[in-house]
N, C-alpha and C positions, 0 to 999 in steps of 0.2 A: 780166767781168773788168776793166772800166774802173775800177771802184771799187778793186779790188786794186792795179792799176797806180798809181792816184792815191795810195793809202795808202803804197805803196813810195816814190813821189816825194816825198811830204811827209817821210817818214823820212830821206830823203837831203838834202833842201833845208835842213833845220834845221842839221845839222852843216856843210853847205857854207857857209851864211851865217855860222856861227861862225868857220869857218876864214878866210873873207873879212875879217871884223872883226879877227881876230888878225893877218892879213897887213898891215893898216893900223895895227897897234899899239894897237888898242882891246881892253883886257883885260876880258873878260866871260865867264862870269857871276861870276868871282872877280876883284876889282880888283888884287890883289897878284900881280905877275908870277911870282914864285917859287912861290907857292901854286898858281897856275893851271897852271904847268908841271908841278908834282908831281901835279896832279889829272888832267891831260889827256895828258901824255907819259909820265911815270913812269919815265924812264930813270934809272939809278943815278947819284946825285949831281947831278941836273939843278937848275939855278938860274934859267935863262932859257927863255923860249918860243923855238921855232924861228924863224928869220928870215922876212921877208916872202915870199921866193920859195917856200920849201917850203910855207908856209901857203896861198899863192895857187894853187900847183899842185894841192894837195889840194882846194881849193875848186872849181877848174875841173873836176877829175875827178869830184867828187861832183855838181856841177851837170849835167855831161854824162850821168852815170849816171842822174840823176833824170829827164831828158827821154828817154832811150833807149827805155823801154817805150812811149812815146807817138809815136815817129817811125814813120811807115808803113814797112812792110817794104821793104827794099832788099837787094841781093846780100850785103852783109856784116853785115846786121842780126843774124842768128843767131850769127855768129862773135863779134860785139861783146857780145851778151847772154851767151854762154858765157864770154867773157873776164871780164865783170863778175861773173858768178856764181863763177867760179874765184877771182878776187881776194878777194871777200868771204868765201867759204867757207874759203880758206886762212888769211886773217887771223883769222877766227873760231876755227878749229881751233888756231891758234898760241897763242891765249889760254891754253889748257890744257896747253901743253908746258913741261917743266922749263927748256928753253933760254930761252923767252920770259919765264918767271918770273924768271930770273936777270938778264936784260937790263932788264926793266921792273918793278923791284921796289919802287919808291917808293910809299908810300901817300899819298894815298888812291887813286891810279890802280890799283894792284895789286888792291885790293878791288873798286873800281868795274868794272874790266875783267872780273873773273870773275863778278860778279853782274849786270852791266848791259851793258857794251859788247860783250863776247864773245857773249852770247846774241842781242843785237840784230843784230850783224854777221852771225852765222850765219843768222838769220831773213831778213835782207836777201839774203844769198846764195841761200837756198832760194827766196825770192820770184822772183829772176831765173831760177832753174831752172824753176820752175812757169810763169812767163810765157813763157819761151822754148819750153817744151814745148807749150804750148797755142797758140803762134804769135802772141803779142801783140806 
């Protein structure tokens, strides 16, 4: 299961690195801030990326989630794995709710979320469930 945990970590490190770049004001992979905000946040009427603090908080959370499966078991490990699974599964499910669709309706985010982001986030949540279940 080490390969599975490593694959999960890679899937988390990539968006963590992107959030870190956004936290320092480096707009990538889309150079135009408004276009990037519409593609990555998708909130109704968005014209700017979130500020450095929210981007940095998400980056830190994703980096922590990426190393969590590799940390040797300790008393709260199972609880943290369950928490990570819950957060990712709830976010993945939210993708397909009407309320979420109303809040995050800007394209290309709305389309990317349903076709790519949502399924990937659900898969990450499922991976945390599996790794927690087998005791990784």
